[in-house]
Residue frames relative to the residue before (quaternion, step in Angstrom):
aa qw qx qy qz dx dy dz
X 1.0000 0.0000 0.0000 0.0000 0.00 0.00 0.00
X 0.6624 0.4980 -0.3037 0.4701 3.57 0.92 -0.95
X 0.6320 0.5350 -0.3317 0.4521 3.58 1.05 -0.80
X 0.6438 0.5271 -0.3087 0.4608 3.55 1.02 -0.88
X 0.6491 0.5241 -0.3151 0.4525 3.58 1.00 -0.89
X 0.6514 0.5020 -0.3215 0.4694 3.58 0.97 -0.85
X 0.6330 0.5396 -0.3292 0.4469 3.56 1.03 -0.77
X 0.6588 0.5005 -0.3026 0.4733 3.55 1.00 -0.87
X 0.6393 0.5222 -0.3317 0.4567 3.60 1.00 -0.79
X 0.6301 0.5504 -0.3356 0.4330 3.58 1.07 -0.73
X 0.6536 0.5281 -0.3140 0.4420 3.57 1.20 -0.56
X 0.6157 0.5490 -0.3525 0.4419 3.62 1.28 -0.33
X 0.4970 -0.6688 0.4604 0.3062 3.62 -0.79 0.99
X 0.6158 -0.5920 0.3751 0.3601 3.64 -1.03 0.72
X 0.6668 0.5070 -0.3322 0.4336 3.61 0.89 -0.81
X 0.6176 0.5205 -0.3456 0.4778 3.59 1.16 -0.57
X 0.6244 0.5448 -0.3342 0.4490 3.60 1.01 -0.79
X 0.6409 0.5271 -0.3243 0.4540 3.58 0.99 -0.83
X 0.6588 0.5068 -0.3112 0.4608 3.57 0.97 -0.86
X 0.6448 0.5211 -0.3209 0.4579 3.55 1.02 -0.85
X 0.6430 0.5243 -0.3196 0.4576 3.59 1.02 -0.81
X 0.6485 0.5170 -0.3120 0.4634 3.55 1.02 -0.86
X 0.6480 0.5121 -0.3165 0.4666 3.57 1.01 -0.83
X 0.6292 0.5403 -0.3296 0.4511 3.57 1.06 -0.76
X 0.6535 0.5082 -0.3107 0.4672 3.58 0.98 -0.87
X 0.6385 0.5206 -0.3226 0.4661 3.55 1.03 -0.83
X 0.6480 0.5254 -0.3189 0.4499 3.59 0.96 -0.86
X 0.6430 0.5129 -0.3213 0.4693 3.58 1.02 -0.81
X 0.6534 0.5197 -0.3134 0.4526 3.60 0.95 -0.90
X 0.6460 0.5147 -0.3180 0.4655 3.58 0.99 -0.86
X 0.6487 0.5239 -0.3204 0.4495 3.57 0.97 -0.85
X 0.6528 0.5112 -0.3110 0.4646 3.58 1.01 -0.82
X 0.6548 0.5112 -0.3090 0.4631 3.58 0.99 -0.86
X 0.6376 0.5211 -0.3245 0.4654 3.59 1.02 -0.77
X 0.6475 0.5166 -0.3180 0.4612 3.57 0.99 -0.85
X 0.6528 0.5086 -0.3107 0.4677 3.58 1.02 -0.83
X 0.6505 0.5221 -0.3167 0.4516 3.57 0.96 -0.86
X 0.6416 0.5193 -0.3237 0.4625 3.58 0.99 -0.82
X 0.6529 0.5209 -0.3127 0.4524 3.57 0.99 -0.86
X 0.6768 0.5124 -0.2955 0.4383 3.56 0.99 -0.84
X 0.7268 0.4278 -0.2537 0.4737 3.59 1.01 -0.71
X 0.4594 0.6603 -0.4699 0.3635 3.58 1.22 -0.06
X 0.4873 -0.6707 0.4571 0.3222 3.64 -0.81 0.84
X 0.4525 -0.6772 0.5129 0.2714 3.56 -1.07 0.85
X 0.2167 -0.7745 0.5834 0.1129 3.55 -0.82 1.01
X 0.3556 -0.7422 0.5204 0.2278 3.61 -0.45 1.12
X 0.4496 -0.6886 0.5016 0.2685 3.54 -1.09 0.71
X 0.3569 -0.7574 0.5125 0.1906 3.55 -0.77 1.07
X 0.5749 -0.6184 0.4203 0.3323 3.54 -1.15 0.67
X 0.4373 -0.6610 0.5493 0.2646 3.51 -1.28 0.56
X 0.6586 -0.4606 0.3739 0.4630 3.61 -1.23 0.12
X 0.5029 -0.6683 0.4648 0.2905 3.56 -0.99 0.88
X 0.1714 -0.7706 0.6075 0.0881 3.55 -0.97 0.94
X 0.0317 0.8070 -0.5868 0.0588 3.58 -0.65 1.10
X 0.5295 -0.5901 0.4982 0.3512 3.52 -1.28 0.41
X 0.5201 -0.6576 0.4298 0.3353 3.63 -0.73 0.95
X 0.4190 -0.7204 0.4995 0.2366 3.56 -0.87 0.98
X 0.5404 -0.5946 0.4822 0.3491 3.55 -1.15 0.62
X 0.5416 -0.6900 0.3790 0.2947 3.56 -0.79 1.07
X 0.7210 0.4561 -0.2689 0.4470 3.61 1.03 -0.65
X 0.4340 0.6929 -0.4724 0.3294 3.60 1.22 0.22
X 0.3870 -0.6741 0.5760 0.2532 3.53 -1.17 0.67
X 0.4926 -0.6658 0.4592 0.3212 3.64 -0.75 0.94
X 0.4617 -0.6643 0.5112 0.2902 3.56 -1.10 0.72
X 0.3315 -0.7689 0.5217 0.1633 3.55 -0.67 1.16
X 0.5573 -0.6259 0.4338 0.3308 3.59 -1.01 0.82
X 0.5984 0.5764 -0.3646 0.4204 3.57 1.08 -0.69
X 0.6073 0.5605 -0.3396 0.4492 3.57 1.10 -0.75
X 0.6896 0.5051 -0.2752 0.4400 3.56 0.99 -0.87
X 0.4968 0.6614 -0.4394 0.3502 3.61 1.17 -0.29
X 0.7798 0.2858 -0.1503 0.5364 3.58 1.07 -0.68
X 0.6703 0.4491 -0.2877 0.5160 3.59 1.29 0.06
X 0.1224 -0.8321 0.5405 0.0231 3.55 -0.34 1.27
X 0.7492 0.3017 -0.1662 0.5658 3.60 1.24 -0.29
X 0.0727 -0.8061 0.5872 0.0117 3.58 -0.88 0.94
X 0.5445 -0.5832 0.4868 0.3556 3.55 -1.29 0.34
X 0.6583 -0.4918 0.3706 0.4330 3.62 -1.19 0.27
X 0.6401 0.5264 -0.3251 0.4555 3.58 1.02 -0.78
X 0.6578 0.4882 -0.3078 0.4840 3.59 0.97 -0.82
X 0.6187 0.5451 -0.3395 0.4526 3.58 1.03 -0.75
X 0.6576 0.5054 -0.3105 0.4644 3.56 0.93 -0.86
X 0.6324 0.5229 -0.3307 0.4661 3.55 1.05 -0.74
X 0.6449 0.5111 -0.3189 0.4704 3.59 0.99 -0.80
X 0.6443 0.5130 -0.3231 0.4661 3.57 0.99 -0.80
X 0.6367 0.5196 -0.3229 0.4694 3.58 1.04 -0.75
X 0.6750 0.4707 -0.2747 0.4974 3.57 1.22 -0.55
X 0.6718 -0.5460 0.2808 0.4145 3.60 1.28 0.15
X 0.3538 0.7537 -0.4912 0.2560 3.61 1.21 0.30
X 0.4621 -0.6334 0.5460 0.2952 3.55 -1.31 0.46
X 0.2163 -0.7851 0.5714 0.1019 3.59 -0.97 0.89
X 0.0644 -0.7885 0.6116 0.0026 3.57 -0.76 1.12
X 0.1816 -0.7392 0.6396 0.1074 3.55 -1.08 0.83
X 0.2113 -0.8349 0.5022 0.0779 3.58 -0.33 1.31
X 0.4900 0.6768 -0.4274 0.3451 3.61 1.17 0.41
X 0.4103 0.7226 -0.4748 0.2901 3.62 1.21 0.05
X 0.6483 -0.2037 -0.7313 -0.0581 1.65 -1.96 1.60
X 0.4477 0.7654 -0.3934 0.2427 3.59 1.27 0.13
X 0.6588 0.5353 -0.3181 0.4222 3.61 1.12 -0.50
X 0.3398 -0.7416 0.5437 0.1974 3.57 -0.98 0.84
X 0.7645 0.1927 -0.1236 0.6027 3.57 1.21 -0.50
X 0.0728 -0.7804 0.6185 0.0557 3.54 -1.24 0.41
X 0.6179 -0.5260 0.4240 0.4021 3.56 -1.32 -0.04
X 0.5369 -0.6461 0.4303 0.3303 3.54 -0.88 0.94
X 0.7904 0.2919 -0.2388 0.4828 3.54 -0.90 0.98
X 0.5740 0.5939 -0.3872 0.4098 3.60 1.23 -0.13
X 0.2849 -0.6959 0.6215 0.2197 3.52 -1.37 0.26
X 0.3323 -0.7613 0.5263 0.1819 3.57 -0.82 1.02
X 0.0195 -0.7916 0.6099 -0.0303 3.56 -0.98 0.94
X 0.1909 -0.7305 0.6334 0.1691 3.54 -1.35 0.21
X 0.5760 -0.5956 0.4187 0.3717 3.57 -1.10 0.58
X 0.5975 0.6084 -0.3595 0.3790 3.57 1.13 -0.68
X 0.6477 0.5567 -0.3420 0.3920 3.61 0.97 -0.75
X 0.7124 0.4051 -0.2483 0.5165 3.58 1.23 -0.34
X 0.6427 0.5387 -0.2949 0.4580 3.58 1.32 0.02
X 0.6325 -0.5385 0.3999 0.3873 3.54 -1.29 0.33
X 0.6513 -0.5336 0.3563 0.4051 3.61 -1.15 0.52
X 0.7113 -0.4783 0.3086 0.4123 3.54 -1.27 0.45
X 0.4704 0.6148 -0.5155 0.3676 3.51 -1.10 0.83
X 0.7764 -0.3585 0.2287 0.4652 3.57 -1.23 -0.22
X 0.7093 0.4333 -0.2588 0.4922 3.61 1.19 -0.44
X 0.3429 0.7967 -0.4603 0.1891 3.58 1.26 0.11
X 0.6670 0.5109 -0.3107 0.4445 3.59 1.10 -0.57
X 0.6278 0.5582 -0.3276 0.4323 3.59 1.22 -0.40
X 0.5621 -0.6139 0.4404 0.3364 3.54 -1.13 0.70
X 0.6554 -0.4861 0.3919 0.4250 3.56 -1.25 0.42
X 0.4304 -0.7193 0.4865 0.2461 3.56 -0.90 0.92
X 0.6384 0.5182 -0.3112 0.4764 3.58 1.22 -0.53
X 0.2779 -0.8022 0.5030 0.1619 3.60 -0.19 1.25
X 0.5955 0.5542 -0.3693 0.4492 3.60 1.12 -0.56
X 0.6514 0.5009 -0.3063 0.4805 3.59 1.02 -0.83
X 0.6286 0.5261 -0.3313 0.4672 3.58 1.05 -0.76
X 0.6365 0.5261 -0.3238 0.4619 3.58 0.94 -0.87
X 0.6636 0.5127 -0.2977 0.4563 3.56 0.93 -0.94
X 0.6472 0.5199 -0.3134 0.4611 3.57 0.97 -0.88
X 0.7001 0.4728 -0.2717 0.4610 3.58 0.89 -0.93
X 0.6173 0.5263 -0.3441 0.4728 3.56 1.06 -0.65
X 0.6348 0.5578 -0.3298 0.4208 3.58 1.01 -0.81
X 0.7309 0.3836 -0.2439 0.5091 3.60 1.08 -0.62
X 0.6777 -0.5715 0.2634 0.3805 3.55 1.24 0.46
X 0.4452 0.7116 -0.4542 0.2986 3.62 1.20 0.21
X 0.0228 0.7633 -0.6441 0.0451 3.54 -0.96 1.02
X 0.5742 -0.6235 0.4093 0.3378 3.57 -1.07 0.71
X 0.7272 0.4570 -0.2434 0.4507 3.58 1.06 -0.72
X 0.6913 0.4078 -0.2834 0.5249 3.59 1.26 0.21
X 0.4676 -0.6607 0.4988 0.3098 3.61 -0.88 0.86
X 0.2534 -0.7383 0.6047 0.1584 3.55 -1.27 0.47
X 0.1411 -0.7723 0.6173 0.0502 3.56 -0.87 1.05
X 0.1028 -0.8156 0.5693 0.0107 3.59 -0.73 1.09
X 0.0633 -0.7766 0.6257 0.0376 3.57 -1.06 0.81
X 0.0477 0.7511 -0.6585 -0.0014 3.54 -1.32 0.39
X 0.5621 -0.5697 0.4578 0.3871 3.58 -1.22 -0.45
X 0.2782 -0.8152 0.4784 0.1707 3.62 -0.12 1.23
X 0.6899 0.4811 -0.2904 0.4563 3.62 1.10 -0.56
X 0.7887 0.3066 -0.1552 0.5099 3.60 0.89 -0.90
X 0.6352 0.5598 -0.3255 0.4209 3.58 1.21 -0.35
X 0.5300 -0.6266 0.4880 0.2972 3.51 -1.40 -0.28
X 0.6489 -0.5030 0.3221 0.4713 3.56 1.22 0.35
X 0.2310 0.8239 -0.4932 0.1567 3.56 1.21 0.50
X 0.6220 0.5498 -0.3527 0.4318 3.59 1.05 -0.70
X 0.6710 0.4887 -0.2920 0.4750 3.57 1.00 -0.84
X 0.6227 0.5320 -0.3332 0.4671 3.57 1.03 -0.80
X 0.6668 0.5100 -0.3081 0.4476 3.59 0.90 -0.91
X 0.6694 0.4777 -0.2986 0.4843 3.59 0.96 -0.84
X 0.6152 0.5277 -0.3455 0.4728 3.61 1.00 -0.78
X 0.6426 0.5268 -0.3192 0.4558 3.59 0.95 -0.89
X 0.6920 0.4829 -0.2926 0.4499 3.58 0.77 -1.03
X 0.6462 0.5052 -0.3217 0.4730 3.59 0.97 -0.81
X 0.6780 0.4974 -0.2914 0.4561 3.58 0.93 -0.89
X 0.6956 0.4510 -0.2656 0.4922 3.57 1.18 -0.53
X 0.6928 -0.5355 0.2572 0.4087 3.56 1.27 0.23
X 0.5402 0.5896 -0.4342 0.4147 3.61 1.19 0.18
X 0.2611 -0.8319 0.4782 0.1049 3.57 -0.49 1.20
X 0.7571 0.3499 -0.1993 0.5143 3.61 1.21 -0.04
X 0.3637 0.6996 -0.5209 0.3270 3.57 0.91 0.99
X 0.0162 0.8078 -0.5857 0.0652 3.60 -0.82 1.02
X 0.2205 -0.7440 0.6009 0.1918 3.55 -1.27 0.33
X 0.5155 -0.6890 0.4466 0.2452 3.50 -1.21 0.72
X 0.4162 -0.6897 0.5385 0.2473 3.56 -0.79 1.05
X 0.7683 0.2870 -0.2410 0.5190 3.56 -0.74 1.07
X 0.4155 -0.7799 0.4011 0.2415 3.55 1.31 -0.18
X 0.8413 -0.2190 0.1815 0.4596 3.47 -1.39 -0.41
X 0.7023 0.4765 -0.2888 0.4430 3.58 0.76 -1.00
X 0.6362 0.5275 -0.3355 0.4521 3.60 1.03 -0.69
X 0.6720 0.4667 -0.3035 0.4884 3.59 0.99 -0.77
X 0.6170 0.5409 -0.3447 0.4559 3.60 1.04 -0.72
X 0.6370 0.5570 -0.3253 0.4221 3.58 1.06 -0.74
X 0.5872 0.5720 -0.3783 0.4300 3.60 1.22 -0.26
X 0.6567 -0.5488 0.2972 0.4234 3.57 1.27 -0.12
X 0.4295 0.6822 -0.4861 0.3375 3.61 1.20 0.13
X 0.4716 -0.6943 0.4561 0.2957 3.64 -0.74 0.95
X 0.3509 -0.7119 0.5707 0.2107 3.54 -1.20 0.65
X 0.0576 -0.7898 0.6099 0.0288 3.55 -1.21 0.50
X 0.4097 -0.6843 0.5421 0.2644 3.55 -1.22 0.51
X 0.5094 0.6208 -0.4190 0.4237 3.56 1.33 0.00
X 0.0997 -0.8326 0.5448 0.0023 3.57 -0.35 1.27
X 0.1574 -0.8081 0.5645 0.0589 3.56 -0.09 1.30
X 0.1720 -0.7910 0.5803 0.0891 3.57 -1.06 0.77
X 0.7318 0.2195 -0.2082 0.6107 3.57 1.32 0.08
X 0.5096 -0.6410 0.4792 0.3159 3.54 -1.20 0.52
X 0.5612 -0.5955 0.4522 0.3548 3.56 -1.13 0.66
X 0.7578 0.1692 -0.1019 0.6219 3.58 1.14 -0.70
X 0.3858 -0.7431 0.4901 0.2425 3.64 -0.46 1.12
X 0.4726 -0.6666 0.5017 0.2840 3.53 -1.23 0.54
X 0.4413 -0.6976 0.5098 0.2424 3.53 -1.34 0.00
X 0.3647 0.7761 -0.4596 0.2312 3.59 1.30 0.11
X 0.0936 -0.7635 0.6378 0.0391 3.55 -1.07 0.88
X 0.5014 -0.6867 0.4433 0.2836 3.55 -0.76 1.07
X 0.0415 0.7444 -0.6648 0.0471 3.54 -1.06 0.94
X 0.1546 -0.8852 0.4331 0.0705 3.51 0.55 1.30
X 0.1212 -0.7601 0.6354 0.0616 3.53 -1.17 0.77
X 0.3497 -0.7379 0.5381 0.2089 3.58 -1.14 0.59
X 0.3185 0.7984 -0.4700 0.2006 3.59 1.28 0.18
X 0.8030 0.2359 -0.1028 0.5376 3.59 1.02 -0.82
X 0.6405 0.4890 -0.3091 0.5051 3.57 1.24 0.43
X 0.0478 -0.7811 0.6220 0.0275 3.55 -1.18 0.56
X 0.3842 -0.7309 0.5195 0.2199 3.56 -1.03 0.81
X 0.7039 -0.4612 0.3374 0.4218 3.54 -1.31 0.27
X 0.7219 0.4435 -0.2672 0.4591 3.59 0.80 -0.95
X 0.5953 0.5353 -0.3660 0.4745 3.58 1.11 -0.56
X 0.6600 0.4953 -0.3048 0.4755 3.57 0.98 -0.83
X 0.6153 0.5471 -0.3460 0.4499 3.58 0.99 -0.78
X 0.6625 0.5088 -0.3021 0.4593 3.57 1.02 -0.81
X 0.6790 0.4914 -0.2799 0.4682 3.59 1.20 -0.51
X 0.4411 0.6850 -0.4741 0.3339 3.60 1.22 -0.11
X 0.8111 0.2257 -0.1846 0.5070 3.56 -0.79 1.01
X 0.5012 0.6362 -0.4381 0.3901 3.60 1.26 -0.05
X 0.3788 -0.7640 0.4697 0.2283 3.64 -0.49 1.10
X 0.6434 0.5313 -0.3241 0.4458 3.58 1.22 -0.35
X 0.7065 0.4076 -0.2398 0.5265 3.58 1.29 -0.21
X 0.1458 -0.7621 0.6251 0.0852 3.57 -0.96 0.93
X 0.2040 -0.7642 0.6038 0.0992 3.56 -0.86 1.02
X 0.1265 -0.8032 0.5810 0.0380 3.57 -0.77 1.08
X 0.2154 -0.7331 0.6354 0.1113 3.54 -0.87 1.05
X 0.1420 -0.8434 0.5161 0.0460 3.60 -0.38 1.22
X 0.4298 0.7118 -0.4524 0.3224 3.59 1.27 0.27
X 0.6863 -0.4127 0.3700 0.4709 3.55 -1.33 -0.13
X 0.6312 -0.5563 0.3777 0.3865 3.57 -1.16 0.56
X 0.6271 0.5433 -0.3504 0.4345 3.62 0.99 -0.73
X 0.6357 0.5103 -0.3290 0.4768 3.59 1.08 -0.66
X 0.6255 0.5438 -0.3264 0.4544 3.55 0.97 -0.88
X 0.7264 0.4477 -0.2344 0.4658 3.56 0.99 -0.87
X 0.7500 -0.4473 0.2136 0.4380 3.60 1.21 0.05
X 0.5208 0.6220 -0.4376 0.3877 3.61 1.19 -0.12
X 0.1835 -0.7906 0.5774 0.0889 3.58 -1.14 0.68
X 0.0368 0.8582 -0.5107 0.0367 3.60 0.53 1.14
X 0.7604 0.3874 -0.1952 0.4833 3.60 1.17 -0.38
X 0.7375 -0.5005 0.2279 0.3920 3.54 1.03 0.81
X 0.3678 0.7126 -0.5187 0.2965 3.62 1.15 0.34
X 0.4812 -0.6974 0.4510 0.2804 3.59 -0.98 0.78
X 0.7678 0.1163 -0.0987 0.6223 3.58 1.29 -0.38
X 0.3867 -0.7297 0.5170 0.2251 3.55 -1.17 0.55
X 0.5672 0.5987 -0.4526 0.3390 3.52 -1.33 0.29
X 0.4200 -0.6894 0.5290 0.2618 3.56 -1.33 -0.10
X 0.6460 -0.5147 0.3857 0.4110 3.54 -1.26 0.32
X 0.5790 -0.6024 0.4113 0.3642 3.61 -0.97 0.77
X 0.8261 0.2228 -0.1847 0.4836 3.55 -0.89 0.99
X 0.4987 0.6692 -0.4316 0.3424 3.60 1.23 -0.16
X 0.3054 -0.7095 0.6022 0.2019 3.56 -1.11 0.75
X 0.3624 -0.7457 0.5208 0.2032 3.55 -1.19 0.48
X 0.1481 0.7287 -0.6610 0.1009 3.55 -0.93 1.04
X 0.3037 -0.7501 0.5574 0.1855 3.58 -0.36 1.20
X 0.5285 -0.7015 0.3682 0.3049 3.57 -0.66 1.11
X 0.6682 0.5094 -0.3174 0.4395 3.62 1.05 -0.63
X 0.4731 0.6473 -0.4498 0.3935 3.57 1.27 0.06
X 0.6407 0.5163 -0.3247 0.4664 3.59 1.25 -0.27
X 0.6405 0.5065 -0.3149 0.4838 3.60 1.32 0.09
X 0.3879 -0.6658 0.5685 0.2882 3.54 -1.26 0.43
X 0.7427 -0.4369 0.2691 0.4301 3.59 -1.26 0.04
X 0.6733 0.4821 -0.2924 0.4782 3.59 1.22 -0.41
X 0.5729 -0.6110 0.3778 0.3946 3.58 1.25 -0.05
X 0.5218 0.6022 -0.4301 0.4245 3.57 1.24 0.35
X 0.5701 -0.5766 0.4513 0.3727 3.56 -1.17 0.53
X 0.5292 -0.5979 0.4946 0.3433 3.54 -1.14 0.66
X 0.6221 -0.5183 0.4033 0.4262 3.62 -1.15 0.38
X 0.6714 -0.5322 0.3462 0.3823 3.55 -1.13 0.69
X 0.6710 0.4940 -0.3330 0.4413 3.68 0.79 -0.87
X 0.6469 0.5242 -0.3259 0.4478 3.60 1.03 -0.76
X 0.6511 0.4996 -0.3171 0.4753 3.60 0.99 -0.79
X 0.6589 0.5097 -0.3131 0.4560 3.58 0.92 -0.89
X 0.6418 0.5173 -0.3241 0.4641 3.59 1.05 -0.76
X 0.6402 0.5197 -0.3250 0.4632 3.59 0.99 -0.80
X 0.6626 0.4920 -0.2996 0.4787 3.57 0.98 -0.84
X 0.6522 0.5301 -0.3161 0.4403 3.57 0.96 -0.89
X 0.6092 0.5657 -0.3539 0.4285 3.59 1.10 -0.63
X 0.6975 0.3972 -0.2500 0.5415 3.56 1.30 -0.34
X 0.5922 -0.6062 0.3559 0.3938 3.56 1.26 0.31
X 0.5400 0.6207 -0.3950 0.4088 3.57 1.22 0.40
X 0.0043 -0.7913 0.6091 -0.0531 3.56 -0.66 1.16
X 0.6852 -0.4827 0.3306 0.4339 3.63 -1.21 0.22
X 0.6370 0.5151 -0.3374 0.4637 3.60 1.22 -0.29
X 0.5575 0.6312 -0.3712 0.3911 3.59 1.30 -0.23
X 0.3457 -0.6742 0.6040 0.2471 3.56 -1.13 0.69
X 0.1061 -0.8312 0.5457 -0.0041 3.57 -0.68 1.12
X 0.0755 -0.7411 0.6644 0.0595 3.54 -1.16 0.77
X 0.1308 -0.7926 0.5924 0.0604 3.59 -0.87 0.97
X 0.0420 0.7828 -0.6208 0.0046 3.55 -1.19 0.56
X 0.1101 -0.7593 0.6357 0.0848 3.56 -1.31 0.34
X 0.7646 -0.2768 0.2288 0.5352 3.60 -0.72 -1.03
X 0.8264 -0.0104 0.0519 0.5606 3.56 0.88 -0.99
X 0.6660 -0.5559 0.3041 0.3937 3.59 1.09 0.63
X 0.4919 0.6548 -0.4435 0.3642 3.60 1.21 0.27
X 0.7191 0.4089 -0.2392 0.5084 3.57 0.68 -1.10
X 0.6692 0.4877 -0.3071 0.4691 3.58 1.00 -0.74
X 0.5759 0.5552 -0.3797 0.4647 3.60 1.16 -0.46
X 0.6207 0.5309 -0.3145 0.4837 3.55 1.08 -0.84
X 0.6764 0.4972 -0.2920 0.4583 3.58 0.86 -0.99
X 0.6339 0.5282 -0.3250 0.4622 3.58 1.01 -0.78
X 0.6285 0.5325 -0.3311 0.4603 3.58 1.02 -0.78
X 0.6460 0.5095 -0.3192 0.4703 3.59 0.96 -0.83
X 0.6787 0.4944 -0.2961 0.4553 3.58 0.82 -0.99
X 0.6533 0.5153 -0.3201 0.4530 3.58 0.92 -0.84
X 0.6492 0.5106 -0.3168 0.4664 3.58 0.99 -0.79
X 0.6763 0.4728 -0.2835 0.4886 3.57 1.19 -0.55
X 0.6124 -0.5976 0.3340 0.3953 3.57 1.27 0.02
X 0.4731 0.6786 -0.4376 0.3525 3.60 1.26 0.21
X 0.4107 -0.6269 0.5934 0.2937 3.53 -1.35 0.37
X 0.1513 0.8249 -0.5164 0.1732 3.57 0.01 1.32
X 0.1084 -0.7749 0.6210 0.0468 3.53 -1.14 0.77
X 0.3102 -0.7334 0.5798 0.1726 3.54 -1.15 0.74
X 0.2494 -0.7274 0.6178 0.1647 3.57 -0.89 0.96
X 0.2277 -0.8367 0.4850 0.1137 3.56 0.05 1.31
X 0.5980 0.5588 -0.3700 0.4395 3.60 1.11 -0.54
X 0.0348 -0.8785 0.4737 0.0507 3.53 1.21 -0.77
X 0.8399 -0.2431 0.1330 0.4667 3.57 -1.24 -0.44
X 0.5732 0.5834 -0.3963 0.4172 3.59 1.05 -0.60
X 0.7286 0.4099 -0.2440 0.4915 3.59 0.84 -0.93
X 0.6744 0.5183 -0.3100 0.4248 3.60 0.81 -1.02
X 0.7162 0.4660 -0.2602 0.4496 3.58 0.84 -0.98
X 0.6331 0.5272 -0.3355 0.4569 3.60 1.21 -0.33
X 0.6138 0.5518 -0.3395 0.4511 3.58 1.29 -0.27
X 0.6889 -0.4825 0.3243 0.4329 3.64 -1.19 0.37
X 0.5046 -0.6994 0.4275 0.2709 3.56 -0.82 1.06
X 0.6462 0.5337 -0.3415 0.4254 3.60 1.05 -0.61
X 0.7154 0.3946 -0.2499 0.5196 3.59 1.20 -0.40
X 0.7764 0.2100 -0.0972 0.5863 3.59 1.15 -0.63
X 0.0576 -0.8715 0.4868 0.0145 3.57 0.49 1.22
X 0.1390 -0.7297 0.6603 0.1106 3.50 -1.40 0.42
X 0.1462 -0.7843 0.5986 0.0722 3.55 -1.13 0.65
X 0.2898 -0.7683 0.5495 0.1539 3.56 -1.20 0.46
X 0.2497 0.7769 -0.5388 0.2094 3.59 1.05 0.68
X 0.6181 -0.5696 0.3800 0.3860 3.62 -1.08 0.61
X 0.5820 -0.5765 0.4444 0.3627 3.56 -1.23 0.53
X 0.4900 -0.6517 0.4943 0.3015 3.55 -1.13 0.68
C-alpha cells in the first residue's frame, strides 16, 4: 500500500505538490485558530471553596459572642481561629496576587465590589442588588461572622477595606486578622494552591447600607475648616505633598488635612502597634477619641483600613471612599487641593 501511495505521489507534478502542501498548512492553521477561539469563548467557571480547615478549639474556651464583634473590627489569630471553629466565613483579600491561600477560604479583591475604573473607582457598586449577589457568591450570610485576611506589609490595606465595606453594607460581625494571612497560617491552618473565588454554598446576605462609617464628597467639602473635624490623609508622604503616582487628576491634599501614613500604625512584622502607641501617635496630631475623624487616600482602600483601626479604638471615624480619585477629578475651585508641607 505504501509503495502504491509513493508511486501515485510520483505521478503528481511538483508545482501541484507545493500547492497541496500550502493548503495543508493553511488548514492546520485554521484548525488551531478555531480551537483557540472556542477556548476563549467558553464561560469561565469560578472555583468553588473547599471545606474549611481549622485548628481544633480548646474545649474550655467561651464562644465569641456576636454582640462582642459589633464593636471589635480586628481580632487576634487565635480569636480568628475560634470564630472559624464556630462557623465563620473566611475571605482572603489578596486576590489575584497570592499563589497560596488558607484551605477553605474564598479569595476576593476590593475591585469586584467597586465601580468600574475612573474617578468613582474607589466607591462601592451603586447597585445594591448586584452587591448582594456578589457577596452571596463568596459565601456571606448575615448570621455568620466573616474573618478577612490579607498581607499587611505588602498589601494596600485590603483586609480593612473589605471589613469597612461589609460593616457599611450592614454586616455586624465582619473582622480582620491582626498580622494578616501569615499570622493566621501560623496557627496551623493548612495551605493550598487551590484558589477558590466562589463559595461551595452561597450565602444569604442582603445589603442594608448604613452611612455611619462613610462620607460623600460634598459632605466632606462642607466639613472643610470645621474645627470639630480632623481630616487624615493616610497616603504616602510624596502623595500628600503633590505627587500623583496612582492616576489622580490633580496633586496635593485636602486643605487642613494632617498626614499619617497608614503603615505607621504597624510594627515590622505587620502587627498593629499596641493601643497606647497608636493613641499617642494620634494625640500628637491633636486627635483624641472625642475627635470626629475623616480619612481618605487615593481610592478609599488604605483609608478604609485606617477607619477600621480607629473604629476599633472607639473613635467616630468615616472613610471617604471616593478619595483623591473622585476629589481631584472635580472642579478645582469647588474641591481644592493644597501642597503645603506635612505638619
